[in-house]
N, C-alpha and C positions, 0 to 999 in steps of 0.2 A: 901697936903699929905707930910710927911717927907720921906727922902730917906729909912729908914729902911721898914716903909709900904709898899712903893713901889717896894722895892726888894723883900720882902715877897709874893706881889702880882704877882710879874713877874714869881718868882719861882713855884707859884702854878699853873700858867698859863702853865708854860712850862711842869710841871709834869702831868697837864690834858691832854695836847696834847700828851704827851708820852704813856699815858695809855690807851686814849679814842680814841684818832686819830680825824680827822676834817671832814672825809667824809665816807660815806657808800659803801658798794660795791654793784653793781648791781645783782639784782635775777638772777640765771641761772636756764632757765629749762631744764630738763632731762625727755624724754620719751621713756619707755619699756614695752614689752607686759609681760603678766603673765608667770610665767615659766622660764624667762629670768633672766639676771643679770643687774646691773645698779653701777656705779661708779662716785660717787659725788665727784668732785675736791673743795679742800679748798684753797680759795684764799687768805687767810690772815695769813699762817703759821710764826710762830716767832721763835720756835726751830726745827731745822732739825730733831731730834730725835722725834719730835711729843709730847714730854712732857707735851708741853702747851697746846695742841688741845683738844677741847671739842666739842662734836656734840650732838646737841640737837633736838629732833622730836616733831612736833605738828601738830595734824589732828583736825580741826576745826568742821569736819563733826561729828566725833566720840567724840570730845571733850577731846580728849587724848593726853598727852604731857609727854615726858621722857627724861631723860639724858641718851644716848646711849653710849656714848664714854666721860670718863673724864680723861684728862691728859694722852692721848694715850692708854688706857685701855678700852675694850670694858666692859660695866657695864648692858647692858640690857639683864636678864637672859632669858627671853621669845624668843629672837631672836640673842642670843649671837651664835649661831652655824652657823647663816646665815650672819653674819656682820664680817668684817674684816677691820682694819686700814692699808693701804698700806704705802710703804716706804716715799712717798711724803705727808702723812697724810690724804689723800683721803679717803673716807668710800666707802667700796666695800660690795654691798649687792646681794647674789645670792638667786636664786629660788624666784623671785619676786611673791608677793601676792597682791591682791588689798589693804588690811589693810595696805601695805607700803606706799601707795601715801600719801603724807604730805609735809610739810615744813622743811627742815633739814638746821640748821644754825650752820656754824662752828664758834668757838670762840676761843680766845686765854687767856691764864690765866699764868701769868709767875711764880707765886707761888700759891700754893695751899690755897684757902680760901681768896686769894687776889682779888685786882680790875682786870677788865677786861682791856686787852691789845687791842688796835686798834678798829676796828668796826666790826660789824656782817658780815658773809660772807654767805648769803642765797642760797638754792639750792632748787626748788620746783620739786618734784618727782611726775610725773603722770604715772598711770598704765594702759595698755589696754588691756580689757578682753572681750571675747565672751563667753556668756551662751549657753551651747548646749539646744537641743531641750528636754522640759520635759513636761508631762511624758511618751514620746513615747519612747518605749523599742525595736521596731523593725522598720526598714525603708525599705520600699518597693518602687518601681517606682508608682506614684501615691499618696504617702504620702506627705501631706502638713506639712511643718516644718517652725518655725520662730525661726530666731538666732537673739540675742540681744546682740548689741555690745556697749560698755561704757568706758568712760576714768575717770577712777576714780583719783580725785584730792584731794587736802587738804579740800575742801569743803563736798567732798561725791562723790558717783557715778554720772557721768553724768552731773556733776554741774561745770560749768567753765564760764569765763567771755568771752562772745561771742564778745564784741566789741573790747577790748582792746588785748587780745590774737590771735584772729581771727583764732580758731582752726576750722577745718572741718573733719567730718569723712564721708567716703563713700565705698561703695563695689565694688571691682575691681577683675579682672581676676588674674592670676598668672603673667600675663605680664604687669599689672599695668593699664589696660583699665578699665573704668566703666562700670558695667552690665548696659546694655540698653534694654534688651530683655523684651518684654511685659509680659512674664510669672513672672518677678520679682517685688515685692511690696516693696518698700524702703519709710521708713518714720524715720526722722531726725529731732530732737529737741535739740539745744545745743550740748552737748557731749555724747549724747546717740543715737544709731541708730537700727533700727529693720529690718530683711530682711525675707520676706515671701516668700517662692517658692514652687512649686509643682515638686517633684522629677520626672526624667526620667531614664531610665537604664542607659545612658551615666554619669548621675550624681554619679556613684559608685565610691567610691575612690576619689572623687574631693574635692578640698580644697576651702572654702569659706572665702575671704580675706577681713578683714574691714581695711582700711587703715586711717591713721591720718596725716593730715597735717595742718602745722602752716604758716601762711603768705605765702601760695602756696608751700613752701617746704615740703616734705615727710619728717616726724620724724620716724614713725614706723608703723608697722602693725602688725595684729594677724588673725591666720586661724583657722578654723574648718573643719574637713573632715568628710563627710558623707560617711558611709559604709552600702550597702544596703544588704539584706538578699540574702542568694544564690538561692533562689527561684525567677526566673525572673516573671514579671508581676504582682507581688503582689498579687498573689492567694496563698492560704493556701496549705499546702501539702496534698495529697490525704491521705484518711484513708486507712487502710489494705483491701484489697480486700477478699470476701467472701471465694474464692479458696485458700487463704492463710492460712497457719498453724495458729489456734488460739494461744494465749500466754500462756492460761490455760483453762482446760476443764470444762465443764458447770457441774452442779450439777447432771444432769440425765445421762450424759456421765460418770460420777465420779462413780455413784453407778451401771451402768452397767457393766463398766471394774471390778469393785470391786466383783461383783456376778459373773462374768465369772473367774476371778482370783480363787475365794475361792471353786468354782465348780471344777475347774481343780485340785485343791488340794485334795478334797475329793474323787472324784471318784478312783483314783488309791488306795487310803486307803480303800474304800468298796471294792473294787475288790479283793484286797489282804486279807480282813477279811473273806470275803466269801469262799475263797480257803483254808484257814488256818482252818475255822470251818468245812468246809467239810472233810479235810483231817483228823482233830481231830475225828471227830464224826464216820468215817469209822471204825477204830478198836475198838473202844468203843462198836459200835453195835456187831462186831463179837464177843467180848469177853462176853458181858452179856447175848447174846441168848442162851437158854438152848439147850444141847445137847441130843440126844437120847441115853437113856441108856438100854442096853440089859440086861435082867435078864432071867436067866434059871430056869425053872420051874422043880421041882423035884415033 
């Protein structure tokens, strides 16, 4: 190989090293509950003004992928109002939803439509959610409810690698101790868990907390509050007693009331008509009765 070819090869290797890098960044895991927020750090920032930063999103469960941020600008119109690029080029997501779970990759492009600079900086966002009891519309002491807790990952709800990530879901009190009472029935499989419990009066306004630990370290938790009805004991409110005034009269009562009403209206009219006719007929009688005419006979 002559010197010119060797020089060209060295320049090509140097250029490839500058633009693509030689090592990948470790995947960072971020865990947050539904309704909260998350900030995804970008580990490979090239331009401090973020003009070279691009964030891509992928969810294998839904088979959806998109470019959320291109050269520092938010591009995804569906989630634009909940996305923000921070001053350090990290991606901030507010009001988290289950569908936000997935793989976020931060990449650097020094020029638009140019080659990628450096390696990918991947961030795995997992979202913890509790589904409320359904179709229960009213909770009372004695009601049995089942709460479903799931960790949404890039592979879908409740789907995670149990062996590598070592995640664990558990139901705990507000102090963080596990629920051990016999009235609690807990079933857990991978990254999903259900809690079935028969409610008591003291469970009113109680928070049922699902906690996620990874490698024995608490990462996040999410809770659901049970609100019982105002009627203790779980009994239906009594119906209106017979002595209570009815809300509306029956048809018979209505007919009687109308008859009495019209009778009271007619009686004064009849009495008035009677006296009027009697008074009118009295002078008519005196006028029409023939008088005694005296004639003088001659």
